[in-house]
N, CA, C and O atoms as a GROMACS GRO file, in nm:
protein
  384
    1MET      N    1   0.095  -0.148  -0.001
    1MET     CA    2   0.034  -0.028   0.005
    1MET      C    3   0.061   0.091  -0.015
    1MET      O    4   0.124   0.113   0.089
    2ALA      N    5   0.062   0.258  -0.112
    2ALA     CA    6   0.165   0.351  -0.102
    2ALA      C    7   0.132   0.452   0.005
    2ALA      O    8   0.011   0.461   0.024
    3SER      N    9   0.206   0.530   0.080
    3SER     CA   10   0.139   0.627   0.160
    3SER      C   11   0.166   0.763   0.102
    3SER      O   12   0.248   0.787   0.014
    4ARG      N   13   0.069   0.873   0.178
    4ARG     CA   14   0.034   0.964   0.083
    4ARG      C   15   0.194   1.074   0.095
    4ARG      O   16   0.258   1.074   0.201
    5THR      N   17   0.219   1.120   0.030
    5THR     CA   18   0.328   1.202   0.005
    5THR      C   19   0.309   1.367   0.054
    5THR      O   20   0.216   1.431   0.005
    6GLY      N   21   0.392   1.425   0.144
    6GLY     CA   22   0.401   1.515   0.170
    6GLY      C   23   0.356   1.532   0.295
    6GLY      O   24   0.287   1.450   0.355
    7GLY      N   25   0.396   1.643   0.342
    7GLY     CA   26   0.322   1.702   0.519
    7GLY      C   27   0.277   1.798   0.560
    7GLY      O   28   0.175   1.796   0.491
    8LEU      N   29   0.267   1.891   0.622
    8LEU     CA   30   0.176   2.020   0.690
    8LEU      C   31   0.199   2.111   0.595
    8LEU      O   32   0.107   2.184   0.561
    9ARG      N   33   0.317   2.122   0.541
    9ARG     CA   34   0.373   2.251   0.476
    9ARG      C   35   0.383   2.226   0.321
    9ARG      O   36   0.437   2.297   0.236
   10ARG      N   37   0.327   2.121   0.308
   10ARG     CA   38   0.282   2.092   0.150
   10ARG      C   39   0.213   2.187   0.084
   10ARG      O   40   0.101   2.228   0.115
   11LYS      N   41   0.310   2.237  -0.051
   11LYS     CA   42   0.218   2.357  -0.129
   11LYS      C   43   0.216   2.477  -0.101
   11LYS      O   44   0.129   2.543  -0.158
   12THR      N   45   0.297   2.541  -0.016
   12THR     CA   46   0.285   2.639   0.087
   12THR      C   47   0.452   2.741   0.011
   12THR      O   48   0.517   2.835   0.057
   13ARG      N   49   0.463   2.673  -0.099
   13ARG     CA   50   0.610   2.750  -0.102
   13ARG      C   51   0.576   2.920  -0.131
   13ARG      O   52   0.662   3.007  -0.119
   14SER      N   53   0.452   2.941  -0.165
   14SER     CA   54   0.427   3.123  -0.177
   14SER      C   55   0.321   3.157  -0.065
   14SER      O   56   0.284   3.271  -0.041
   15LYS      N   57   0.273   3.036   0.003
   15LYS     CA   58   0.192   3.076   0.074
   15LYS      C   59   0.257   3.168   0.236
   15LYS      O   60   0.209   3.267   0.291
   16PHE      N   61   0.376   3.087   0.272
   16PHE     CA   62   0.413   3.065   0.381
   16PHE      C   63   0.571   3.187   0.376
   16PHE      O   64   0.653   3.207   0.466
   17SER      N   65   0.566   3.243   0.244
   17SER     CA   66   0.700   3.285   0.255
   17SER      C   67   0.692   3.475   0.281
   17SER      O   68   0.591   3.545   0.294
   18LYS      N   69   0.801   3.504   0.283
   18LYS     CA   70   0.811   3.637   0.351
   18LYS      C   71   0.836   3.726   0.207
   18LYS      O   72   0.863   3.663   0.105
   19ASN      N   73   0.829   3.829   0.205
   19ASN     CA   74   0.870   3.964   0.132
   19ASN      C   75   1.014   3.985   0.200
   19ASN      O   76   1.062   3.976   0.313
   20ILE      N   77   1.061   4.021   0.054
   20ILE     CA   78   1.195   4.039   0.091
   20ILE      C   79   1.239   4.169   0.210
   20ILE      O   80   1.346   4.165   0.269
   21SER      N   81   1.156   4.260   0.227
   21SER     CA   82   1.185   4.376   0.303
   21SER      C   83   1.152   4.308   0.500
   21SER      O   84   1.184   4.356   0.609
   22GLU      N   85   1.090   4.206   0.468
   22GLU     CA   86   1.060   4.117   0.620
   22GLU      C   87   1.126   4.015   0.676
   22GLU      O   88   1.102   3.963   0.786
   23LYS      N   89   1.250   3.972   0.561
   23LYS     CA   90   1.336   3.893   0.564
   23LYS      C   91   1.406   3.899   0.730
   23LYS      O   92   1.422   4.020   0.747
   24GLY      N   93   1.438   3.853   0.811
   24GLY     CA   94   1.550   3.908   0.900
   24GLY      C   95   1.499   3.785   1.036
   24GLY      O   96   1.437   3.678   1.039
   25ILE      N   97   1.568   3.879   1.141
   25ILE     CA   98   1.507   3.872   1.290
   25ILE      C   99   1.358   3.855   1.335
   25ILE      O  100   1.261   3.927   1.310
   26ILE      N  101   1.364   3.759   1.395
   26ILE     CA  102   1.209   3.763   1.430
   26ILE      C  103   1.189   3.922   1.568
   26ILE      O  104   1.281   3.966   1.637
   27LYS      N  105   1.108   3.951   1.568
   27LYS     CA  106   1.089   4.090   1.703
   27LYS      C  107   1.067   3.989   1.839
   27LYS      O  108   0.986   3.896   1.828
   28ILE      N  109   1.121   4.004   1.930
   28ILE     CA  110   1.096   3.960   2.033
   28ILE      C  111   0.966   3.974   2.089
   28ILE      O  112   0.882   3.886   2.104
   29ARG      N  113   0.962   4.084   2.114
   29ARG     CA  114   0.779   4.123   2.146
   29ARG      C  115   0.661   4.030   2.043
   29ARG      O  116   0.555   4.007   2.101
   30LYS      N  117   0.669   3.992   1.938
   30LYS     CA  118   0.559   3.951   1.843
   30LYS      C  119   0.566   3.820   1.894
   30LYS      O  120   0.460   3.757   1.890
   31TYR      N  121   0.678   3.756   1.948
   31TYR     CA  122   0.716   3.621   1.977
   31TYR      C  123   0.633   3.603   2.168
   31TYR      O  124   0.563   3.506   2.194
   32PHE      N  125   0.650   3.668   2.230
   32PHE     CA  126   0.576   3.699   2.355
   32PHE      C  127   0.454   3.768   2.340
   32PHE      O  128   0.435   3.819   2.450
   33GLN      N  129   0.365   3.797   2.268
   33GLN     CA  130   0.305   3.920   2.281
   33GLN      C  131   0.168   3.817   2.349
   33GLN      O  132   0.167   3.694   2.340
   34GLU      N  133   0.046   3.912   2.424
   34GLU     CA  134  -0.064   3.855   2.471
   34GLU      C  135  -0.191   3.912   2.432
   34GLU      O  136  -0.217   4.018   2.374
   35PHE      N  137  -0.270   3.815   2.478
   35PHE     CA  138  -0.385   3.806   2.424
   35PHE      C  139  -0.501   3.782   2.511
   35PHE      O  140  -0.486   3.699   2.600
   36LYS      N  141  -0.592   3.831   2.502
   36LYS     CA  142  -0.709   3.841   2.605
   36LYS      C  143  -0.819   3.743   2.552
   36LYS      O  144  -0.820   3.728   2.430
   37ASP      N  145  -0.923   3.665   2.635
   37ASP     CA  146  -1.016   3.585   2.561
   37ASP      C  147  -1.147   3.673   2.535
   37ASP      O  148  -1.222   3.720   2.621
   38GLY      N  149  -1.158   3.687   2.375
   38GLY     CA  150  -1.268   3.761   2.301
   38GLY      C  151  -1.180   3.842   2.208
   38GLY      O  152  -1.230   3.893   2.108
   39ASP      N  153  -1.053   3.854   2.237
   39ASP     CA  154  -0.963   3.918   2.130
   39ASP      C  155  -0.994   3.872   1.957
   39ASP      O  156  -0.986   3.751   1.937
   40ARG      N  157  -1.024   3.945   1.853
   40ARG     CA  158  -1.005   3.902   1.716
   40ARG      C  159  -0.850   3.880   1.690
   40ARG      O  160  -0.752   3.951   1.714
   41VAL      N  161  -0.857   3.812   1.658
   41VAL     CA  162  -0.713   3.815   1.570
   41VAL      C  163  -0.699   3.764   1.408
   41VAL      O  164  -0.807   3.745   1.352
   42ILE      N  165  -0.604   3.745   1.344
   42ILE     CA  166  -0.574   3.725   1.205
   42ILE      C  167  -0.469   3.611   1.192
   42ILE      O  168  -0.361   3.645   1.239
   43LEU      N  169  -0.470   3.503   1.148
   43LEU     CA  170  -0.412   3.415   1.132
   43LEU      C  171  -0.266   3.430   1.037
   43LEU      O  172  -0.258   3.343   0.950
   44LYS      N  173  -0.196   3.490   1.040
   44LYS     CA  174  -0.081   3.520   0.980
   44LYS      C  175   0.054   3.418   1.018
   44LYS      O  176   0.105   3.409   1.129
   45ALA      N  177   0.093   3.352   0.907
   45ALA     CA  178   0.206   3.253   0.990
   45ALA      C  179   0.326   3.322   0.972
   45ALA      O  180   0.315   3.422   0.901
   46GLU      N  181   0.467   3.290   1.027
   46GLU     CA  182   0.558   3.382   1.061
   46GLU      C  183   0.655   3.184   1.018
   46GLU      O  184   0.654   3.091   1.098
   47PRO      N  185   0.723   3.181   0.874
   47PRO     CA  186   0.790   3.070   0.829
   47PRO      C  187   0.915   3.057   0.910
   47PRO      O  188   0.978   2.952   0.900
   48ALA      N  189   0.963   3.161   0.998
   48ALA     CA  190   1.124   3.103   1.038
   48ALA      C  191   1.024   3.014   1.192
   48ALA      O  192   1.096   2.932   1.249
   49VAL      N  193   0.887   3.025   1.248
   49VAL     CA  194   0.864   2.952   1.347
   49VAL      C  195   0.802   2.852   1.317
   49VAL      O  196   0.699   2.885   1.258
   50GLN      N  197   0.815   2.693   1.332
   50GLN     CA  198   0.720   2.597   1.286
   50GLN      C  199   0.636   2.562   1.401
   50GLN      O  200   0.525   2.510   1.388
   51THR      N  201   0.685   2.588   1.504
   51THR     CA  202   0.603   2.565   1.664
   51THR      C  203   0.449   2.623   1.622
   51THR      O  204   0.421   2.724   1.558
   52GLY      N  205   0.377   2.540   1.671
   52GLY     CA  206   0.261   2.572   1.663
   52GLY      C  207   0.166   2.616   1.550
   52GLY      O  208   0.051   2.657   1.565
   53MET      N  209   0.227   2.602   1.444
   53MET     CA  210   0.179   2.677   1.316
   53MET      C  211   0.028   2.571   1.289
   53MET      O  212   0.013   2.450   1.302
   54TYR      N  213  -0.063   2.671   1.252
   54TYR     CA  214  -0.154   2.588   1.131
   54TYR      C  215  -0.154   2.563   1.035
   54TYR      O  216  -0.063   2.609   0.965
   55PHE      N  217  -0.248   2.483   0.979
   55PHE     CA  218  -0.291   2.401   0.844
   55PHE      C  219  -0.332   2.510   0.770
   55PHE      O  220  -0.402   2.606   0.804
   56ARG      N  221  -0.258   2.470   0.621
   56ARG     CA  222  -0.222   2.596   0.526
   56ARG      C  223  -0.362   2.620   0.488
   56ARG      O  224  -0.352   2.715   0.410
   57ARG      N  225  -0.464   2.596   0.495
   57ARG     CA  226  -0.629   2.569   0.510
   57ARG      C  227  -0.663   2.742   0.570
   57ARG      O  228  -0.706   2.818   0.483
   58PHE      N  229  -0.652   2.773   0.645
   58PHE     CA  230  -0.672   2.866   0.795
   58PHE      C  231  -0.590   3.002   0.745
   58PHE      O  232  -0.639   3.112   0.770
   59HIS      N  233  -0.461   2.989   0.673
   59HIS     CA  234  -0.433   3.096   0.664
   59HIS      C  235  -0.496   3.242   0.602
   59HIS      O  236  -0.568   3.248   0.503
   60GLY      N  237  -0.459   3.338   0.669
   60GLY     CA  238  -0.548   3.489   0.685
   60GLY      C  239  -0.670   3.467   0.727
   60GLY      O  240  -0.762   3.543   0.698
   61LYS      N  241  -0.684   3.372   0.794
   61LYS     CA  242  -0.880   3.391   0.870
   61LYS      C  243  -0.869   3.471   0.987
   61LYS      O  244  -0.773   3.496   1.060
   62VAL      N  245  -1.012   3.514   0.989
   62VAL     CA  246  -0.961   3.571   1.137
   62VAL      C  247  -1.084   3.510   1.217
   62VAL      O  248  -1.194   3.474   1.175
   63GLY      N  249  -1.037   3.510   1.329
   63GLY     CA  250  -1.115   3.421   1.479
   63GLY      C  251  -1.104   3.512   1.602
   63GLY      O  252  -1.078   3.632   1.615
   64GLN      N  253  -1.126   3.434   1.670
   64GLN     CA  254  -1.184   3.469   1.807
   64GLN      C  255  -1.096   3.361   1.920
   64GLN      O  256  -1.086   3.239   1.907
   65ILE      N  257  -1.027   3.460   2.048
   65ILE     CA  258  -0.932   3.397   2.132
   65ILE      C  259  -1.037   3.335   2.207
   65ILE      O  260  -1.135   3.403   2.235
   66ILE      N  261  -1.028   3.178   2.256
   66ILE     CA  262  -1.144   3.120   2.332
   66ILE      C  263  -1.086   3.066   2.454
   66ILE      O  264  -1.155   3.005   2.535
   67GLY      N  265  -0.954   3.088   2.470
   67GLY     CA  266  -0.867   2.978   2.556
   67GLY      C  267  -0.728   2.988   2.560
   67GLY      O  268  -0.681   3.008   2.448
   68LYS      N  269  -0.652   2.982   2.643
   68LYS     CA  270  -0.508   2.955   2.623
   68LYS      C  271  -0.462   2.783   2.696
   68LYS      O  272  -0.488   2.741   2.808
   69ARG      N  273  -0.400   2.726   2.602
   69ARG     CA  274  -0.308   2.578   2.664
   69ARG      C  275  -0.162   2.642   2.630
   69ARG      O  276  -0.124   2.689   2.523
   70GLY      N  277  -0.091   2.630   2.755
   70GLY     CA  278   0.047   2.653   2.756
   70GLY      C  279   0.078   2.802   2.709
   70GLY      O  280   0.042   2.906   2.764
   71GLU      N  281   0.166   2.780   2.577
   71GLU     CA  282   0.230   2.900   2.518
   71GLU      C  283   0.110   2.946   2.428
   71GLU      O  284   0.105   3.055   2.372
   72CYS      N  285   0.027   2.862   2.423
   72CYS     CA  286  -0.064   2.896   2.263
   72CYS      C  287  -0.151   2.939   2.322
   72CYS      O  288  -0.158   2.957   2.443
   73TYR      N  289  -0.274   2.972   2.195
   73TYR     CA  290  -0.422   3.019   2.250
   73TYR      C  291  -0.514   2.940   2.159
   73TYR      O  292  -0.476   2.908   2.046
   74LYS      N  293  -0.629   2.910   2.205
   74LYS     CA  294  -0.726   2.828   2.125
   74LYS      C  295  -0.786   2.906   2.086
   74LYS      O  296  -0.837   2.988   2.163
   75ILE      N  297  -0.807   2.915   1.927
   75ILE     CA  298  -0.893   3.068   1.888
   75ILE      C  299  -0.992   2.946   1.761
   75ILE      O  300  -0.961   2.853   1.686
   76ALA      N  301  -1.100   3.007   1.796
   76ALA     CA  302  -1.252   2.966   1.708
   76ALA      C  303  -1.246   3.055   1.599
   76ALA      O  304  -1.242   3.178   1.603
   77ILE      N  305  -1.244   2.952   1.465
   77ILE     CA  306  -1.286   3.001   1.340
   77ILE      C  307  -1.376   2.979   1.282
   77ILE      O  308  -1.450   2.894   1.331
   78LYS      N  309  -1.417   3.040   1.152
   78LYS     CA  310  -1.520   2.919   1.083
   78LYS      C  311  -1.446   2.934   0.927
   78LYS      O  312  -1.389   3.021   0.861
   79ASP      N  313  -1.494   2.758   0.910
   79ASP     CA  314  -1.416   2.706   0.838
   79ASP      C  315  -1.524   2.660   0.726
   79ASP      O  316  -1.558   2.541   0.719
   80PHE      N  317  -1.595   2.792   0.607
   80PHE     CA  318  -1.705   2.727   0.558
   80PHE      C  319  -1.835   2.779   0.636
   80PHE      O  320  -1.873   2.888   0.678
   81ASN      N  321  -1.880   2.660   0.634
   81ASN     CA  322  -1.989   2.641   0.756
   81ASN      C  323  -1.992   2.583   0.877
   81ASN      O  324  -2.094   2.579   0.946
   82LYS      N  325  -1.844   2.518   0.920
   82LYS     CA  326  -1.814   2.454   1.037
   82LYS      C  327  -1.767   2.544   1.148
   82LYS      O  328  -1.722   2.652   1.108
   83LYS      N  329  -1.768   2.530   1.245
   83LYS     CA  330  -1.690   2.615   1.346
   83LYS      C  331  -1.639   2.517   1.397
   83LYS      O  332  -1.687   2.421   1.457
   84LYS      N  333  -1.453   2.567   1.348
   84LYS     CA  334  -1.363   2.478   1.429
   84LYS      C  335  -1.270   2.529   1.554
   84LYS      O  336  -1.312   2.629   1.612
   85GLU      N  337  -1.162   2.477   1.595
   85GLU     CA  338  -1.076   2.520   1.685
   85GLU      C  339  -0.948   2.466   1.605
   85GLU      O  340  -0.918   2.366   1.540
   86VAL      N  341  -0.876   2.606   1.651
   86VAL     CA  342  -0.750   2.593   1.636
   86VAL      C  343  -0.673   2.633   1.728
   86VAL      O  344  -0.714   2.714   1.813
   87ILE      N  345  -0.552   2.586   1.729
   87ILE     CA  346  -0.465   2.608   1.887
   87ILE      C  347  -0.308   2.648   1.798
   87ILE      O  348  -0.240   2.579   1.722
   88VAL      N  349  -0.292   2.782   1.846
   88VAL     CA  350  -0.182   2.854   1.741
   88VAL      C  351  -0.064   2.913   1.876
   88VAL      O  352  -0.084   2.916   1.998
   89HIS      N  353   0.025   2.943   1.818
   89HIS     CA  354   0.157   2.954   1.898
   89HIS      C  355   0.132   3.144   1.896
   89HIS      O  356   0.106   3.180   1.782
   90PRO      N  357   0.137   3.259   1.995
   90PRO     CA  358   0.145   3.368   1.893
   90PRO      C  359   0.178   3.436   1.862
   90PRO      O  360   0.134   3.551   1.868
   91VAL      N  361   0.342   3.369   1.776
   91VAL     CA  362   0.404   3.446   1.618
   91VAL      C  363   0.324   3.464   1.558
   91VAL      O  364   0.314   3.566   1.490
   92HIS      N  365   0.210   3.342   1.565
   92HIS     CA  366   0.167   3.348   1.410
   92HIS      C  367  -0.006   3.462   1.418
   92HIS      O  368  -0.077   3.474   1.318
   93LEU      N  369  -0.032   3.511   1.515
   93LEU     CA  370  -0.166   3.554   1.524
   93LEU      C  371  -0.121   3.747   1.537
   93LEU      O  372  -0.026   3.800   1.594
   94LYS      N  373  -0.220   3.799   1.468
   94LYS     CA  374  -0.196   3.933   1.472
   94LYS      C  375  -0.306   4.015   1.485
   94LYS      O  376  -0.388   4.010   1.393
   95LYS      N  377  -0.335   4.112   1.605
   95LYS     CA  378  -0.484   4.134   1.646
   95LYS      C  379  -0.528   4.226   1.520
   95LYS      O  380  -0.469   4.320   1.467
   96ALA      N  381  -0.636   4.171   1.495
   96ALA     CA  382  -0.733   4.238   1.395
   96ALA      C  383  -0.786   4.360   1.435
   96ALA      O  384  -0.864   4.420   1.362
   0.00000   0.00000   0.00000
């Protein structure tokens, strides 16, 4: 039986890439930023950090913070008509 080729970052060459002006060292305040329950956030991936990254389908989605799990946040998003929860590291989040 053949196994499926590829992983979580499959077909993300342009989606998870940075502009030339954004390349370089990550700001430490972005890595340790804090959010409260109910805050609206945009899922914007930081390609240099793979921990706590979400699936590529949710890139650019707006969600609401519903809780915290360790360093990461639980975010409620709407994927077409279904409501889903995604656990994301704060470096991949931006305030909406």
